[in-house]
N, C-alpha and C positions, 0 to 999 in steps of 0.2 A: 882247170879245177877251180871251183869257187873258193872264196875265202872263208867258208864255213868249216866246221870241225867234223872229222870223221870219227864216229865211235868205232873203236877197234874190237875185234872179236874177243869175247870174254873168255879168259882162261878159267881155271877152277875158282869157285867162290872162296873168299877168305873169311876167317873168323873175326878179323878186326872190323871189317865193314863189308856188308853184303850189298854191294852197289849193283843194282840190277842192270844199269847201263854203264858198263865199265869198259873193257878194253877189247877191240876187234882188230883183226888183221887189215892192213890198209888195202884199199882197192880203188881203182880209177872210177870216179863218179862223174856223171855228166848232168847238165842242168835238166835235160829232158827225162832224167831218171827220178826226179823228185816225186814223192808220194803225194797222196791227197791232203787237203787242208786238215789241220788238227780237229779232232772231234771232242765233245764235252761229255763223253760217256766212258771215259777210262777210269780205272780204279787202281788202288794199291792196297794189298792185304798184308797186315802186320801180324806176326806170330811170336808169342812169348817163347824164349829159349827154355824156360822152366817156370813153373807156377802159372800165374795168370796175369792179365793186364789191368785188373781192377786197381784203381788208384793212380794209373797213368793218364795224363791228358796229352794230346798231340796237336801241334800247330803245323800247318802245311804251307810252304812257300814255293812258288814257281821260280826255278832257276834258269831252265833252258827249254828250247823248243827243238823238235826234230825236223830235219829236212834231208833231201837226197837219200832216201832209203828205198830198199826194194829187195826182192828175191832174185838177185842177179843170176844165180846159177839155175834158176827155174826148178828148184828141188820140189819133189812131189809133196813134201810136208808144208810147203808154202811159207816157211819161216824166213825171217829177215836175215839177209847176209851181212849187210852193213848199213850204217846211217850216219848222218851228221848231226851234231848238237851245236846250237848257237844261243847266245844270250836271249832270254825270253822277251825282254823289252828294255827300254832305257832305264827304268827303275831298277831292274835286275842287274844291269851292267854297272850302275853306280854303286849298288850294294856290294857286288863282287869286288870292285876296285877298292871300296872302303875297307873291305875285309882283308885286303892285302893280296888278293888273287891277281896274278900277272898273266897277261895273255902271251902265248907263245906265237908271236907274229911271224917268226921265221917259218913255222910249220903251218901257218895259215889258220891258227886257232884264235878265237876270242877267249874271254875269261871262262865262260861256261864250257866251251869246247876243250880248253886246256885241262880242266878238271876231269872231264869225261874221258879224255884220251890218256890220262895218267894211270898210275898204278893204284892199288887199294890204299896204301899208306898215304899217298897224296890226297886221295879222295877223303880219307878219314880226317886228315889235318884240315882240309878245306871245309868239311862239314862243321868241325869245331870252331873254325874262324868265322864262318857265316852265322852260326848260332849265337856267337858271342858279340857280333856286331851290333852297335846301338841303333843304327838307322836302317833297320830292316824294312823292306816294303811291306805293304799290308798283306797279311796271310790270306790265302785263298780260302782256307777253312781253319777255324781255331777252336780250341777247347773240346776236341773230339775225344770221347771216352767210352769205355765199356761199362754198361750199367751193372751195378752189383748183383742184380737178379737175372742177368743175361744167361741164357741157356749154355752158351759157349763163351767162357771168359778168357780163353787162351788166344783168340784171334779177333782182329778188328779190320773190317774192310772200309776204306775211305772211297766213296763213290763220287761221281759228278765232277771228275777232273778232266781237263784237256790233256791230250797226250803230251808227254814231255818229261823233263828232268826236274826232280823236286828235292827240297830239303825238308825233312820231317824232324821237328824239335820235340823231344820227349821230356816231360816234366820229371820223370824218374829213370832216365836212361840216356845213352849216348845219342847225339844227333845222327841222322842217317841221310845219305844221298841215294836216291833210288829213282829209276826211270820206269814209266808205265809201259805197257805193251805198245807196240808200234803198229798202228792200223789194226789193232786187235790181235797182233801176232807176237810171238816170242822171237828172240834171236836164235840162230842156229844152235848155239852152244849153251844157252841159259834161258831159263824162264824170266820174264820181266814182270814188273808190277807186284813183286813179293819181296819181303825183307824180314829178317829176324830181329826182334827188339833185344837190344843189349842193355839190360837193366843195370842201373847204378844205384838203385834204391837199397840203402843199408838200414835195417831196422832191428830192434831188439825188444823183446817183451820180458817182463819180470814179475814174479809174484812172491809173496812171503806169507808165512803162517806160523802159528805157535803162540805160546804164552809170552806176552810182551812185558811181563813183570821184570823189573831190573834184577839181573842175575840169572834169569831163565834163558833157555836155549830156543832159538827160532830157526826155521829153515827157509831156504830160498831156491827158486827155480828160474833159470835164465834160458831163453831160446833166441837163436838168430840163425841165419842161413849162410853157408859158405857161398860166396858170390859165384855167378855163372862164369864158366870158362871164357865165353866170348866177350866178357867185360874186361878181359886181360888183367886179372887180379895178381898183384905181386906181394902185398902185405896184408895181414889180417890179425887183429888183436881185440881182446875184450878187456875193458877196464871197469872195475867196481869201486866206487867211492862211498864209504860208509860213515855215518855219524851216530855216535852212541851205540856202536856195535863193535865187537871183536870177532873177526872171522877165524874159524878153526881151520888152519891150513891143511890138516890131514883129512878134512871132510870133503875137499873139493874133488868132484867127479865130473868127467866129460863123456858124453855119448854123441856119436855121429850117426844120423839116420836111425836105423833099427839095430845098430850095434850095441855092444855091452857097455855099460857105464864103467869107467875106469879112471885111475889117476891120469892126469893130462900128460901122457907120454910123448905126444906129438906136438909139444910146445913147452914153453917155460913159464912158470908162475913166480912172480915177484910180489911179496907181501908189502903193503904200505906200513908206515910207522904205526906201532900199536895194533897191528893187524886190522887197521881201519879200512879194509878193502884190499884189493889185489889187482895185478895186471897179468893177463894170460896172453902171451904172444903165441899166436896159433898159425904161423906161416906154414908149419908142417901139414896143415889140413888142406893146403892148396895143391890138390892132386886130382887126377882124373876120377879116382874112385869116390871123391867127396864133393865135387862141384855141384852146387844147387841143393845139397842136403842140409837138413836141419841139425844144428848143434844144440845140445841140451847140457847146461852146466847146473849142478846142484851143490849146495854146501850148507853148513850150519854156522851160526854165530851166537855169541852170548850178548845179551842186552846189557849195556853199561850205563844207560842214562835215559833221559826223558824223550819219549816219542822217537825211537830208533828209526833211522831212514837210510836208504842208500839208492844210488843212481847207477844204472848200467849203461855203458857206452861201447859201441862197436866202431873200431877204426879200420878202414880198408883203403888200400891204394888200388884204384881201378883205372885202367888205361892211362896210367901215369899221374893221376890226380888223386888227392886225398878226399875221402868221403867219410862222413860220420853219421851214425844213427844212435839216438839216445832214447831211453824209455819214454814213450810219448806222454805218459801221465806225469812225467817229472819224477822226483824221488818217490820210491815205494816206502810208505810210512806204516809202521805197526805201532799205533798209538798206545800209550799207557796213561793211567789216570792219577791225578793228584787231588787230594782234598785235605782240609785241615779242620781240627776241632778248636772251637773257641770256648774256653771254660770260664764262666763268670758266676757271680752270686745270682740270687733269684730275680732281681730286677735288671740284670745285665749291665750294671754300672761298675762293678768291681771285678777286675781280671784276677783269676785264681792261678797261682803258681803251684807247681809240684803235684798237680793231679796226674795220676798215672793210668795208662791205658795199654791193653794188649790187643792184637789183631790176629784173627784165626781165619785160614782159608777154608774153602768149601770141603776140602778133603779132611778137615778136622785138625790139621797141623797148624801150630802157632808159627808166627813169622817174626823174624828178628832182622832189623836192618843193621848190617855190620860190614864195615870196610867197603861202603859204597854200593852194596847190593843186598837184596832180600835173601834170607836163608830160612829153611824150615827147621823148627825146633820140636823135638819129641818131648812132650810134657803132658801129664795126665789131666791137669786142670790149670785154672788161671794162676794159682799161687805157685805151682811148679814152673809155669812159664815165666813168672816174675823172677823166680830164683835162677832160671836159666838165662836171665838177662834180656828177655823179650819185651819187657815193659819200657815204654817211653813216657816222658813227663812233659807237662806244659811249662813254658818259660814264664818269665816275669810278666809278659804281655798276655798270658793266658792261652797262647796258641801252641798247637802241636800239629805238625804236618805229617801226612802219610803220602809218599810220592812214589810214582812209577809202578802202579799196580795194573796187572792184566785183567782180562775179562773174568767175571765170576762173582760169587756172593761171598762177602766177608762179614765176620761177626766182630764187632768192636766192643770191648768191655772195660768199664772203669774199674781198675784194680786198686787204686790208691785214691781215697777221698781226702782233700785238703783238711788240715786241722781246723777244728771249729765248725765243721759242717756235718750234717746228718750222714751217717754211714749207710746210705742207701744207693749203692753204685748204679750208674746208668749203663744201659746196654742197647745197642742197635745193630741192625744189619745194613749193609750197603751193597747193592747189586750193580756192578759196573758193566757198561756196554761201551766199549771204546770206539766202535764204529759210529755210534750216535754221540759220543763224547758226553755221556750222562751217567749219573749214579743215582739209583733209587734208594732212598733212606727209609727205614721202617724201625720204629721202636720195638723193643722186645720186653714182654712182661706178662703178668697174669691176665691182663685185659688186652691182649694183643689184638683181639677183634675190634676194639675201639680205637686202635692206633691207625690214624690216617697215614698214607704214603706221601712222600714228597720227593721231587727230583731236583738234583743239583747238577750244575754244569761242571766240566773239568776245571779244577782249580777252585771250586766253591767250598763252602764251609758248613759245618754242622755246629750249632750252639748247644752246649750242655750247661744248664743252670744247676747250681747247688742251693740247697735250703739250709739255713743255719738256725732255724727255729721251727718247732712243731707247729707253731701258729701260722706258718707260711704255707702249710699243706692245703690244697683245695678240699673243700668239704663236700666231696661227691660220693664218698663211700667206695670209691674204686681204687684198686691197687694196680701198680705196674708203671710202665713208661710209655709216653706217647710223643708224637712229633707234631708240632704246630707250625703252620706256615709263618714265615718271618713277618714281623711288623715292618712299617716303613723304615724305622730306624735300623732294624736288623738287615733289611734289604740293602740299605745304603752301605752298611758295614760290609756285607758279603758280596756286593756287586750284583744283587739280584738273585743270589743263590744261597740264601741263609735260611736255616730252619732251626727251630728250638726243640730241645729235648727236656721235658720236665718229668719229675717224679710225682706219682700219686701214692698215697699210703692209707691203708685202712685206719680210720679213727674210731675211737670208742663211740658207741651209740649214745 
């Protein structure tokens, strides 16, 4: 018997590793039984266990060659009864040794033959060690992938291979050891040149929606997949980390596949401090009925601060190793908008304290910032809103901030004019677009058609000037309020986002 390795007859394929050239019953081989020289028209076809192969890339390394193979029993089907595997070349031998693969010299096997003649677990361990080795030989093919627009995204055939034993390294899956067909034929007991991809890709998607005003309620939807069974999952959990959000524990619902959404009965939920997220341990989902299915988690949360955001992460133990998938876009942020009023005299040189303003949402409800959040106030008019505590006043520096506002159009009205200034209150609307991080400001008054619009960025300011003398009124004959683009000095003050609001008043002819 030669010192090459005999591939023994394959028993049933295993879920851990579908090694196409695995274990054959021993048979006496003679040198004159050797098959023809290896051809370069062999192939290996990979199939996704679930889903598709888009996003996976594959590198192919030659581990071993076939020798001494044949249909010794002269079966009518012509399939191969047995074969030997040997190291493909010197580079392969060095790689195998560097990966810690030891030859079973007593059995007449070199390194590649020792792997091929072992069991599925040994092949699985060898594949992991070979894939992790730093000094791998040059791949015979690299970066092979399924095109996103391919008609069939579930399979990938790697052509142009010499017959032999190969390691296939998957960017999003477990490495595979698989043999091609031998002289174009399968083994008696198993098809060669085929393998099932055992994906280790763990990913999660997340979206949020709703009014992002501080104090309002927003909703979130999270999706991820229960890992495939053949990836040997043993642990599964979802972690949600939130900033400026308070998650409502009673709102958390879980749906698996097309099932009904329900409280997470097949797992445990642990809330983080201040309900700033939660962890859902979902080991109970690791069952035959759920493998490969999509998990959908929904919940609501209260906005507690500026630009609320949260990140979703899935943790899974696959084939004994930890794998993590995080929302690819990073934290999911539902922005809200800040702006401030700067109240000064007519020339902008004197800051005015104790100017009072109220703000009203598009639904006609006044808004009051109380205990760190906005609340709606039922009031029939501006003065009733003031009486209900909805008015806010400028400080000694003349500034008043409105923070954490969601999308929509708001009306801001000056309800208290500082002493010594003309009682002609200013009013303007601001339309907030948090996706664009902008607010469009427009003065409101009798001549609104003459009022130009201006846009400020998030955190920008609106300047409101007061007149302390009738002689300061512009002699235009027009009444109302209008917005002027800021001067260079105002732009400097507002960081490029300052606009002025001035009053016009009808004067005697």
